[in-house]
PDB file with SEQRES, HELIX, SHEET and CRYST1 records, atoms N, CA, C and O in Angstrom:
SEQRES   1 A   77  MET ASP ALA ASP PRO ARG HIS LEU PRO TRP ASP ALA CYS          
SEQRES   2 A   77  PHE ASN VAL ARG ASP LEU GLY GLY PHE PRO ALA ARG ASP          
SEQRES   3 A   77  GLY HIS VAL THR ARG TRP ARG ALA VAL VAL ARG ALA ASP          
SEQRES   4 A   77  ASN ILE CYS ARG LEU THR HIS HIS GLY ARG ALA ALA LEU          
SEQRES   5 A   77  ALA ARG TYR GLY ILE ARG THR ALA ILE ASP LEU ARG SER          
SEQRES   6 A   77  LYS LYS GLU LEU ALA LEU ALA ARG ALA THR PRO ILE              
HELIX    1 AA1 ILE A   41  ARG A   43  5                                   3    
HELIX    2 AA2 HIS A   46  ARG A   54  1                                   9    
HELIX    3 AA3 LYS A   66  ALA A   74  1                                   9    
SHEET    1 AA1 2 ARG A  17  ASP A  18  0                                        
SHEET    2 AA1 2 VAL A  36  ARG A  37 -1                                        
CRYST1    1.000    1.000    1.000  90.00  90.00  90.00 P 1           1          
ATOM      1  N   MET A   1     110.058 103.282  65.901  1.00  0.00           N  
ATOM      2  CA  MET A   1     110.339 101.980  66.521  1.00  0.00           C  
ATOM      3  C   MET A   1     111.793 102.092  67.031  1.00  0.00           C  
ATOM      4  O   MET A   1     112.645 102.650  66.339  1.00  0.00           O  
ATOM      5  N   ASP A   2     112.078 101.563  68.237  1.00  0.00           N  
ATOM      6  CA  ASP A   2     113.387 101.551  68.834  1.00  0.00           C  
ATOM      7  C   ASP A   2     114.248 100.511  68.168  1.00  0.00           C  
ATOM      8  O   ASP A   2     113.818  99.366  68.027  1.00  0.00           O  
ATOM      9  N   ALA A   3     115.476 100.869  67.742  1.00  0.00           N  
ATOM     10  CA  ALA A   3     116.348  99.970  67.124  1.00  0.00           C  
ATOM     11  C   ALA A   3     117.133  99.133  68.105  1.00  0.00           C  
ATOM     12  O   ALA A   3     117.748  98.143  67.711  1.00  0.00           O  
ATOM     13  N   ASP A   4     117.130  99.503  69.371  1.00  0.00           N  
ATOM     14  CA  ASP A   4     117.813  98.746  70.394  1.00  0.00           C  
ATOM     15  C   ASP A   4     117.113  97.501  70.748  1.00  0.00           C  
ATOM     16  O   ASP A   4     115.996  97.564  71.261  1.00  0.00           O  
ATOM     17  N   PRO A   5     117.733  96.280  70.492  1.00  0.00           N  
ATOM     18  CA  PRO A   5     117.024  95.008  70.756  1.00  0.00           C  
ATOM     19  C   PRO A   5     116.848  94.805  72.264  1.00  0.00           C  
ATOM     20  O   PRO A   5     116.004  94.008  72.672  1.00  0.00           O  
ATOM     21  N   ARG A   6     117.632  95.514  73.114  1.00  0.00           N  
ATOM     22  CA  ARG A   6     117.484  95.328  74.542  1.00  0.00           C  
ATOM     23  C   ARG A   6     116.254  96.068  75.119  1.00  0.00           C  
ATOM     24  O   ARG A   6     115.775  95.692  76.189  1.00  0.00           O  
ATOM     25  N   HIS A   7     115.754  97.064  74.464  1.00  0.00           N  
ATOM     26  CA  HIS A   7     114.647  97.934  74.922  1.00  0.00           C  
ATOM     27  C   HIS A   7     113.358  97.061  74.837  1.00  0.00           C  
ATOM     28  O   HIS A   7     113.063  96.482  73.792  1.00  0.00           O  
ATOM     29  N   LEU A   8     112.609  96.983  75.952  1.00  0.00           N  
ATOM     30  CA  LEU A   8     111.362  96.334  75.956  1.00  0.00           C  
ATOM     31  C   LEU A   8     110.244  97.283  76.220  1.00  0.00           C  
ATOM     32  O   LEU A   8     110.175  97.860  77.305  1.00  0.00           O  
ATOM     33  N   PRO A   9     109.339  97.477  75.252  1.00  0.00           N  
ATOM     34  CA  PRO A   9     108.331  98.542  75.274  1.00  0.00           C  
ATOM     35  C   PRO A   9     107.082  98.069  76.113  1.00  0.00           C  
ATOM     36  O   PRO A   9     106.040  97.740  75.545  1.00  0.00           O  
ATOM     37  N   TRP A  10     107.211  98.047  77.384  1.00  0.00           N  
ATOM     38  CA  TRP A  10     106.155  97.660  78.302  1.00  0.00           C  
ATOM     39  C   TRP A  10     105.341  98.894  78.731  1.00  0.00           C  
ATOM     40  O   TRP A  10     105.865  99.872  79.266  1.00  0.00           O  
ATOM     41  N   ASP A  11     103.990  98.784  78.455  1.00  0.00           N  
ATOM     42  CA  ASP A  11     103.188  99.944  78.685  1.00  0.00           C  
ATOM     43  C   ASP A  11     103.305 100.536  80.136  1.00  0.00           C  
ATOM     44  O   ASP A  11     103.122  99.861  81.149  1.00  0.00           O  
ATOM     45  N   ALA A  12     103.622 101.837  80.127  1.00  0.00           N  
ATOM     46  CA  ALA A  12     103.694 102.658  81.344  1.00  0.00           C  
ATOM     47  C   ALA A  12     105.011 102.477  82.156  1.00  0.00           C  
ATOM     48  O   ALA A  12     105.169 103.051  83.233  1.00  0.00           O  
ATOM     49  N   CYS A  13     105.924 101.685  81.621  1.00  0.00           N  
ATOM     50  CA  CYS A  13     107.289 101.520  82.281  1.00  0.00           C  
ATOM     51  C   CYS A  13     108.258 101.992  81.201  1.00  0.00           C  
ATOM     52  O   CYS A  13     108.382 101.334  80.169  1.00  0.00           O  
ATOM     53  N   PHE A  14     108.929 103.083  81.403  1.00  0.00           N  
ATOM     54  CA  PHE A  14     109.663 103.748  80.395  1.00  0.00           C  
ATOM     55  C   PHE A  14     111.083 103.409  80.204  1.00  0.00           C  
ATOM     56  O   PHE A  14     111.722 103.945  79.298  1.00  0.00           O  
ATOM     57  N   ASN A  15     111.631 102.523  81.029  1.00  0.00           N  
ATOM     58  CA  ASN A  15     113.045 102.217  80.857  1.00  0.00           C  
ATOM     59  C   ASN A  15     113.341 100.749  81.190  1.00  0.00           C  
ATOM     60  O   ASN A  15     113.975 100.452  82.202  1.00  0.00           O  
ATOM     61  N   VAL A  16     112.869  99.822  80.315  1.00  0.00           N  
ATOM     62  CA  VAL A  16     112.996  98.417  80.606  1.00  0.00           C  
ATOM     63  C   VAL A  16     114.042  97.878  79.542  1.00  0.00           C  
ATOM     64  O   VAL A  16     113.945  98.173  78.350  1.00  0.00           O  
ATOM     65  N   ARG A  17     114.971  97.132  80.009  1.00  0.00           N  
ATOM     66  CA  ARG A  17     116.030  96.603  79.170  1.00  0.00           C  
ATOM     67  C   ARG A  17     116.348  95.133  79.543  1.00  0.00           C  
ATOM     68  O   ARG A  17     116.424  94.706  80.696  1.00  0.00           O  
ATOM     69  N   ASP A  18     116.525  94.410  78.393  1.00  0.00           N  
ATOM     70  CA  ASP A  18     117.129  92.980  78.640  1.00  0.00           C  
ATOM     71  C   ASP A  18     118.596  93.155  78.637  1.00  0.00           C  
ATOM     72  O   ASP A  18     119.168  93.822  77.775  1.00  0.00           O  
ATOM     73  N   LEU A  19     119.234  92.524  79.654  1.00  0.00           N  
ATOM     74  CA  LEU A  19     120.704  92.670  79.774  1.00  0.00           C  
ATOM     75  C   LEU A  19     121.498  91.596  79.026  1.00  0.00           C  
ATOM     76  O   LEU A  19     122.685  91.400  79.284  1.00  0.00           O  
ATOM     77  N   GLY A  20     120.854  90.927  78.128  1.00  0.00           N  
ATOM     78  CA  GLY A  20     121.514  89.973  77.262  1.00  0.00           C  
ATOM     79  C   GLY A  20     122.416  90.519  76.198  1.00  0.00           C  
ATOM     80  O   GLY A  20     122.217  91.650  75.755  1.00  0.00           O  
ATOM     81  N   GLY A  21     123.345  89.808  75.791  1.00  0.00           N  
ATOM     82  CA  GLY A  21     124.242  90.214  74.687  1.00  0.00           C  
ATOM     83  C   GLY A  21     125.477  91.029  75.033  1.00  0.00           C  
ATOM     84  O   GLY A  21     126.255  91.424  74.165  1.00  0.00           O  
ATOM     85  N   PHE A  22     125.639  91.280  76.395  1.00  0.00           N  
ATOM     86  CA  PHE A  22     126.814  92.071  76.758  1.00  0.00           C  
ATOM     87  C   PHE A  22     127.982  91.123  76.890  1.00  0.00           C  
ATOM     88  O   PHE A  22     127.794  89.969  77.276  1.00  0.00           O  
ATOM     89  N   PRO A  23     129.209  91.585  76.575  1.00  0.00           N  
ATOM     90  CA  PRO A  23     130.379  90.675  76.675  1.00  0.00           C  
ATOM     91  C   PRO A  23     130.719  90.405  78.116  1.00  0.00           C  
ATOM     92  O   PRO A  23     130.559  91.303  78.944  1.00  0.00           O  
ATOM     93  N   ALA A  24     131.184  89.212  78.470  1.00  0.00           N  
ATOM     94  CA  ALA A  24     131.625  88.896  79.813  1.00  0.00           C  
ATOM     95  C   ALA A  24     133.150  88.728  79.732  1.00  0.00           C  
ATOM     96  O   ALA A  24     133.730  88.574  78.657  1.00  0.00           O  
ATOM     97  N   ARG A  25     133.750  88.763  80.885  1.00  0.00           N  
ATOM     98  CA  ARG A  25     135.236  88.670  80.978  1.00  0.00           C  
ATOM     99  C   ARG A  25     135.822  87.423  80.378  1.00  0.00           C  
ATOM    100  O   ARG A  25     136.950  87.437  79.886  1.00  0.00           O  
ATOM    101  N   ASP A  26     135.046  86.306  80.413  1.00  0.00           N  
ATOM    102  CA  ASP A  26     135.568  85.056  79.914  1.00  0.00           C  
ATOM    103  C   ASP A  26     135.470  84.909  78.408  1.00  0.00           C  
ATOM    104  O   ASP A  26     135.871  83.872  77.879  1.00  0.00           O  
ATOM    105  N   GLY A  27     134.956  85.899  77.696  1.00  0.00           N  
ATOM    106  CA  GLY A  27     134.791  85.808  76.310  1.00  0.00           C  
ATOM    107  C   GLY A  27     133.376  85.424  75.855  1.00  0.00           C  
ATOM    108  O   GLY A  27     133.064  85.532  74.669  1.00  0.00           O  
ATOM    109  N   HIS A  28     132.552  84.995  76.744  1.00  0.00           N  
ATOM    110  CA  HIS A  28     131.133  84.685  76.480  1.00  0.00           C  
ATOM    111  C   HIS A  28     130.307  85.963  76.467  1.00  0.00           C  
ATOM    112  O   HIS A  28     130.860  87.036  76.706  1.00  0.00           O  
ATOM    113  N   VAL A  29     129.103  85.898  76.219  1.00  0.00           N  
ATOM    114  CA  VAL A  29     128.156  86.983  76.386  1.00  0.00           C  
ATOM    115  C   VAL A  29     127.021  86.614  77.280  1.00  0.00           C  
ATOM    116  O   VAL A  29     126.674  85.443  77.437  1.00  0.00           O  
ATOM    117  N   THR A  30     126.399  87.714  77.914  1.00  0.00           N  
ATOM    118  CA  THR A  30     125.313  87.435  78.853  1.00  0.00           C  
ATOM    119  C   THR A  30     124.140  86.839  78.064  1.00  0.00           C  
ATOM    120  O   THR A  30     123.951  87.144  76.887  1.00  0.00           O  
ATOM    121  N   ARG A  31     123.419  86.051  78.683  1.00  0.00           N  
ATOM    122  CA  ARG A  31     122.241  85.300  78.103  1.00  0.00           C  
ATOM    123  C   ARG A  31     121.036  86.255  77.968  1.00  0.00           C  
ATOM    124  O   ARG A  31     120.714  87.007  78.888  1.00  0.00           O  
ATOM    125  N   TRP A  32     120.384  86.200  76.794  1.00  0.00           N  
ATOM    126  CA  TRP A  32     119.163  86.966  76.575  1.00  0.00           C  
ATOM    127  C   TRP A  32     118.111  86.312  77.467  1.00  0.00           C  
ATOM    128  O   TRP A  32     118.150  85.120  77.770  1.00  0.00           O  
ATOM    129  N   ARG A  33     117.151  87.181  77.875  1.00  0.00           N  
ATOM    130  CA  ARG A  33     115.959  86.761  78.607  1.00  0.00           C  
ATOM    131  C   ARG A  33     116.296  86.217  79.980  1.00  0.00           C  
ATOM    132  O   ARG A  33     115.443  85.590  80.608  1.00  0.00           O  
ATOM    133  N   ALA A  34     117.509  86.431  80.471  1.00  0.00           N  
ATOM    134  CA  ALA A  34     117.900  85.881  81.820  1.00  0.00           C  
ATOM    135  C   ALA A  34     117.744  86.959  82.924  1.00  0.00           C  
ATOM    136  O   ALA A  34     117.286  86.677  84.032  1.00  0.00           O  
ATOM    137  N   VAL A  35     118.146  88.214  82.572  1.00  0.00           N  
ATOM    138  CA  VAL A  35     118.067  89.343  83.483  1.00  0.00           C  
ATOM    139  C   VAL A  35     117.503  90.506  82.796  1.00  0.00           C  
ATOM    140  O   VAL A  35     118.017  90.883  81.743  1.00  0.00           O  
ATOM    141  N   VAL A  36     116.437  91.139  83.327  1.00  0.00           N  
ATOM    142  CA  VAL A  36     115.819  92.360  82.777  1.00  0.00           C  
ATOM    143  C   VAL A  36     115.867  93.346  83.888  1.00  0.00           C  
ATOM    144  O   VAL A  36     115.648  93.023  85.056  1.00  0.00           O  
ATOM    145  N   ARG A  37     116.168  94.598  83.492  1.00  0.00           N  
ATOM    146  CA  ARG A  37     116.105  95.691  84.508  1.00  0.00           C  
ATOM    147  C   ARG A  37     115.085  96.694  84.142  1.00  0.00           C  
ATOM    148  O   ARG A  37     114.841  96.851  82.945  1.00  0.00           O  
ATOM    149  N   ALA A  38     114.454  97.398  85.039  1.00  0.00           N  
ATOM    150  CA  ALA A  38     113.412  98.283  84.691  1.00  0.00           C  
ATOM    151  C   ALA A  38     113.437  99.440  85.694  1.00  0.00           C  
ATOM    152  O   ALA A  38     114.021  99.336  86.773  1.00  0.00           O  
ATOM    153  N   ASP A  39     112.780 100.557  85.307  1.00  0.00           N  
ATOM    154  CA  ASP A  39     112.749 101.765  86.205  1.00  0.00           C  
ATOM    155  C   ASP A  39     111.838 101.563  87.331  1.00  0.00           C  
ATOM    156  O   ASP A  39     112.243 101.725  88.483  1.00  0.00           O  
ATOM    157  N   ASN A  40     110.583 101.205  87.062  1.00  0.00           N  
ATOM    158  CA  ASN A  40     109.623 101.011  88.086  1.00  0.00           C  
ATOM    159  C   ASN A  40     108.409 100.204  87.660  1.00  0.00           C  
ATOM    160  O   ASN A  40     107.452 100.776  87.137  1.00  0.00           O  
ATOM    161  N   ILE A  41     108.416  98.967  87.856  1.00  0.00           N  
ATOM    162  CA  ILE A  41     107.328  98.097  87.356  1.00  0.00           C  
ATOM    163  C   ILE A  41     106.022  98.343  88.060  1.00  0.00           C  
ATOM    164  O   ILE A  41     104.989  97.882  87.575  1.00  0.00           O  
ATOM    165  N   CYS A  42     106.003  99.027  89.153  1.00  0.00           N  
ATOM    166  CA  CYS A  42     104.793  99.419  89.843  1.00  0.00           C  
ATOM    167  C   CYS A  42     103.855 100.203  88.970  1.00  0.00           C  
ATOM    168  O   CYS A  42     102.643 100.168  89.185  1.00  0.00           O  
ATOM    169  N   ARG A  43     104.395 100.938  87.954  1.00  0.00           N  
ATOM    170  CA  ARG A  43     103.593 101.716  87.107  1.00  0.00           C  
ATOM    171  C   ARG A  43     102.914 100.944  85.969  1.00  0.00           C  
ATOM    172  O   ARG A  43     102.073 101.505  85.266  1.00  0.00           O  
ATOM    173  N   LEU A  44     103.272  99.646  85.774  1.00  0.00           N  
ATOM    174  CA  LEU A  44     102.714  98.905  84.628  1.00  0.00           C  
ATOM    175  C   LEU A  44     101.238  98.875  84.607  1.00  0.00           C  
ATOM    176  O   LEU A  44     100.585  98.649  85.626  1.00  0.00           O  
ATOM    177  N   THR A  45     100.706  99.102  83.446  1.00  0.00           N  
ATOM    178  CA  THR A  45      99.313  98.943  83.237  1.00  0.00           C  
ATOM    179  C   THR A  45      98.990  97.399  83.098  1.00  0.00           C  
ATOM    180  O   THR A  45      99.893  96.568  83.194  1.00  0.00           O  
ATOM    181  N   HIS A  46      97.759  97.067  82.884  1.00  0.00           N  
ATOM    182  CA  HIS A  46      97.329  95.697  82.621  1.00  0.00           C  
ATOM    183  C   HIS A  46      98.081  95.149  81.448  1.00  0.00           C  
ATOM    184  O   HIS A  46      98.541  94.007  81.457  1.00  0.00           O  
ATOM    185  N   HIS A  47      98.206  96.003  80.404  1.00  0.00           N  
ATOM    186  CA  HIS A  47      98.958  95.537  79.158  1.00  0.00           C  
ATOM    187  C   HIS A  47     100.411  95.346  79.423  1.00  0.00           C  
ATOM    188  O   HIS A  47     101.029  94.406  78.922  1.00  0.00           O  
ATOM    189  N   GLY A  48     100.983  96.263  80.236  1.00  0.00           N  
ATOM    190  CA  GLY A  48     102.414  96.162  80.636  1.00  0.00           C  
ATOM    191  C   GLY A  48     102.646  94.900  81.375  1.00  0.00           C  
ATOM    192  O   GLY A  48     103.614  94.193  81.094  1.00  0.00           O  
ATOM    193  N   ARG A  49     101.788  94.577  82.325  1.00  0.00           N  
ATOM    194  CA  ARG A  49     101.912  93.397  83.204  1.00  0.00           C  
ATOM    195  C   ARG A  49     101.856  92.119  82.285  1.00  0.00           C  
ATOM    196  O   ARG A  49     102.612  91.164  82.463  1.00  0.00           O  
ATOM    197  N   ALA A  50     100.928  92.168  81.313  1.00  0.00           N  
ATOM    198  CA  ALA A  50     100.786  91.025  80.364  1.00  0.00           C  
ATOM    199  C   ALA A  50     102.059  90.843  79.566  1.00  0.00           C  
ATOM    200  O   ALA A  50     102.501  89.716  79.342  1.00  0.00           O  
ATOM    201  N   ALA A  51     102.654  91.955  79.133  1.00  0.00           N  
ATOM    202  CA  ALA A  51     103.896  91.934  78.384  1.00  0.00           C  
ATOM    203  C   ALA A  51     105.041  91.306  79.179  1.00  0.00           C  
ATOM    204  O   ALA A  51     105.819  90.513  78.650  1.00  0.00           O  
ATOM    205  N   LEU A  52     105.132  91.689  80.508  1.00  0.00           N  
ATOM    206  CA  LEU A  52     106.056  91.181  81.427  1.00  0.00           C  
ATOM    207  C   LEU A  52     105.940  89.699  81.611  1.00  0.00           C  
ATOM    208  O   LEU A  52     106.948  88.994  81.652  1.00  0.00           O  
ATOM    209  N   ALA A  53     104.682  89.197  81.727  1.00  0.00           N  
ATOM    210  CA  ALA A  53     104.408  87.745  81.840  1.00  0.00           C  
ATOM    211  C   ALA A  53     104.746  87.026  80.553  1.00  0.00           C  
ATOM    212  O   ALA A  53     105.286  85.921  80.595  1.00  0.00           O  
ATOM    213  N   ARG A  54     104.449  87.611  79.422  1.00  0.00           N  
ATOM    214  CA  ARG A  54     104.723  86.949  78.111  1.00  0.00           C  
ATOM    215  C   ARG A  54     106.227  86.816  77.957  1.00  0.00           C  
ATOM    216  O   ARG A  54     106.703  85.848  77.365  1.00  0.00           O  
ATOM    217  N   TYR A  55     106.964  87.750  78.466  1.00  0.00           N  
ATOM    218  CA  TYR A  55     108.419  87.696  78.301  1.00  0.00           C  
ATOM    219  C   TYR A  55     109.086  86.635  79.192  1.00  0.00           C  
ATOM    220  O   TYR A  55     110.243  86.272  78.980  1.00  0.00           O  
ATOM    221  N   GLY A  56     108.340  86.149  80.185  1.00  0.00           N  
ATOM    222  CA  GLY A  56     108.756  85.018  80.961  1.00  0.00           C  
ATOM    223  C   GLY A  56     109.304  85.488  82.354  1.00  0.00           C  
ATOM    224  O   GLY A  56     109.936  84.674  83.027  1.00  0.00           O  
ATOM    225  N   ILE A  57     109.106  86.684  82.793  1.00  0.00           N  
ATOM    226  CA  ILE A  57     109.523  87.161  84.049  1.00  0.00           C  
ATOM    227  C   ILE A  57     108.873  86.429  85.140  1.00  0.00           C  
ATOM    228  O   ILE A  57     107.644  86.396  85.196  1.00  0.00           O  
ATOM    229  N   ARG A  58     109.621  85.827  86.033  1.00  0.00           N  
ATOM    230  CA  ARG A  58     109.066  85.009  87.117  1.00  0.00           C  
ATOM    231  C   ARG A  58     109.386  85.660  88.508  1.00  0.00           C  
ATOM    232  O   ARG A  58     108.610  85.487  89.448  1.00  0.00           O  
ATOM    233  N   THR A  59     110.455  86.363  88.633  1.00  0.00           N  
ATOM    234  CA  THR A  59     110.824  86.955  89.888  1.00  0.00           C  
ATOM    235  C   THR A  59     111.166  88.419  89.701  1.00  0.00           C  
ATOM    236  O   THR A  59     111.789  88.757  88.694  1.00  0.00           O  
ATOM    237  N   ALA A  60     110.801  89.296  90.598  1.00  0.00           N  
ATOM    238  CA  ALA A  60     111.169  90.682  90.607  1.00  0.00           C  
ATOM    239  C   ALA A  60     111.875  90.993  91.903  1.00  0.00           C  
ATOM    240  O   ALA A  60     111.402  90.625  92.978  1.00  0.00           O  
ATOM    241  N   ILE A  61     113.077  91.712  91.806  1.00  0.00           N  
ATOM    242  CA  ILE A  61     113.861  92.071  92.939  1.00  0.00           C  
ATOM    243  C   ILE A  61     113.985  93.601  92.894  1.00  0.00           C  
ATOM    244  O   ILE A  61     114.452  94.209  91.931  1.00  0.00           O  
ATOM    245  N   ASP A  62     113.521  94.177  94.032  1.00  0.00           N  
ATOM    246  CA  ASP A  62     113.550  95.617  94.124  1.00  0.00           C  
ATOM    247  C   ASP A  62     114.821  95.990  94.869  1.00  0.00           C  
ATOM    248  O   ASP A  62     114.979  95.646  96.040  1.00  0.00           O  
ATOM    249  N   LEU A  63     115.724  96.689  94.201  1.00  0.00           N  
ATOM    250  CA  LEU A  63     117.057  97.024  94.728  1.00  0.00           C  
ATOM    251  C   LEU A  63     117.086  98.431  95.367  1.00  0.00           C  
ATOM    252  O   LEU A  63     118.159  98.911  95.732  1.00  0.00           O  
ATOM    253  N   ARG A  64     115.941  99.084  95.504  1.00  0.00           N  
ATOM    254  CA  ARG A  64     115.965 100.431  96.085  1.00  0.00           C  
ATOM    255  C   ARG A  64     116.222 100.399  97.561  1.00  0.00           C  
ATOM    256  O   ARG A  64     115.896  99.428  98.244  1.00  0.00           O  
ATOM    257  N   SER A  65     116.818 101.481  98.060  1.00  0.00           N  
ATOM    258  CA  SER A  65     117.066 101.539  99.476  1.00  0.00           C  
ATOM    259  C   SER A  65     115.760 101.944 100.229  1.00  0.00           C  
ATOM    260  O   SER A  65     114.778 102.327  99.593  1.00  0.00           O  
ATOM    261  N   LYS A  66     115.758 101.862 101.504  1.00  0.00           N  
ATOM    262  CA  LYS A  66     114.569 102.266 102.345  1.00  0.00           C  
ATOM    263  C   LYS A  66     114.219 103.692 102.007  1.00  0.00           C  
ATOM    264  O   LYS A  66     113.046 104.027 101.843  1.00  0.00           O  
ATOM    265  N   LYS A  67     115.235 104.543 101.901  1.00  0.00           N  
ATOM    266  CA  LYS A  67     115.014 106.006 101.596  1.00  0.00           C  
ATOM    267  C   LYS A  67     114.382 106.154 100.273  1.00  0.00           C  
ATOM    268  O   LYS A  67     113.425 106.918 100.151  1.00  0.00           O  
ATOM    269  N   GLU A  68     114.864 105.448  99.221  1.00  0.00           N  
ATOM    270  CA  GLU A  68     114.249 105.524  97.894  1.00  0.00           C  
ATOM    271  C   GLU A  68     112.885 105.058  97.867  1.00  0.00           C  
ATOM    272  O   GLU A  68     112.054 105.663  97.189  1.00  0.00           O  
ATOM    273  N   LEU A  69     112.551 103.952  98.598  1.00  0.00           N  
ATOM    274  CA  LEU A  69     111.175 103.461  98.646  1.00  0.00           C  
ATOM    275  C   LEU A  69     110.278 104.465  99.304  1.00  0.00           C  
ATOM    276  O   LEU A  69     109.173 104.705  98.819  1.00  0.00           O  
ATOM    277  N   ALA A  70     110.714 105.071 100.408  1.00  0.00           N  
ATOM    278  CA  ALA A  70     109.939 106.108 101.083  1.00  0.00           C  
ATOM    279  C   ALA A  70     109.645 107.278 100.130  1.00  0.00           C  
ATOM    280  O   ALA A  70     108.527 107.793 100.089  1.00  0.00           O  
ATOM    281  N   LEU A  71     110.636 107.674  99.390  1.00  0.00           N  
ATOM    282  CA  LEU A  71     110.453 108.812  98.450  1.00  0.00           C  
ATOM    283  C   LEU A  71     109.513 108.442  97.393  1.00  0.00           C  
ATOM    284  O   LEU A  71     108.715 109.277  96.969  1.00  0.00           O  
ATOM    285  N   ALA A  72     109.554 107.165  96.907  1.00  0.00           N  
ATOM    286  CA  ALA A  72     108.637 106.750  95.839  1.00  0.00           C  
ATOM    287  C   ALA A  72     107.242 106.745  96.302  1.00  0.00           C  
ATOM    288  O   ALA A  72     106.344 107.124  95.549  1.00  0.00           O  
ATOM    289  N   ARG A  73     107.001 106.327  97.535  1.00  0.00           N  
ATOM    290  CA  ARG A  73     105.588 106.290  98.057  1.00  0.00           C  
ATOM    291  C   ARG A  73     105.084 107.696  98.319  1.00  0.00           C  
ATOM    292  O   ARG A  73     103.876 107.929  98.272  1.00  0.00           O  
ATOM    293  N   ALA A  74     105.957 108.621  98.587  1.00  0.00           N  
ATOM    294  CA  ALA A  74     105.509 109.999  98.863  1.00  0.00           C  
ATOM    295  C   ALA A  74     105.330 110.827  97.610  1.00  0.00           C  
ATOM    296  O   ALA A  74     104.769 111.921  97.665  1.00  0.00           O  
ATOM    297  N   THR A  75     105.792 110.331  96.501  1.00  0.00           N  
ATOM    298  CA  THR A  75     105.748 111.128  95.202  1.00  0.00           C  
ATOM    299  C   THR A  75     104.582 110.558  94.366  1.00  0.00           C  
ATOM    300  O   THR A  75     104.554 109.360  94.086  1.00  0.00           O  
ATOM    301  N   PRO A  76     103.618 111.420  93.967  1.00  0.00           N  
ATOM    302  CA  PRO A  76     102.555 111.010  93.223  1.00  0.00           C  
ATOM    303  C   PRO A  76     103.016 110.692  91.764  1.00  0.00           C  
ATOM    304  O   PRO A  76     103.947 111.325  91.266  1.00  0.00           O  
ATOM    305  N   ILE A  77     102.371 109.726  91.096  1.00  0.00           N  
ATOM    306  CA  ILE A  77     102.752 109.397  89.791  1.00  0.00           C  
ATOM    307  C   ILE A  77     102.196 110.401  88.767  1.00  0.00           C  
ATOM    308  O   ILE A  77     102.437 110.259  87.568  1.00  0.00           O  
TER     309      ILE A  77                                                      
END                                                                             
């Protein structure tokens, strides 16, 4: 079991993290369950997508460049 509370074990997505709990410049900390980052949610299985929904994810923003997207489409999983 992963001891890192930020790690989210979503099926077939290998690097999912909640960005909560990090210190901010003003002395506060980032809010848990507000921002999650992941390697590639396109790989998620049915169980992985269900975990994503249970966690409360409502919006996904893909920050890859056009070049990165083209490479991902050309590379088999």
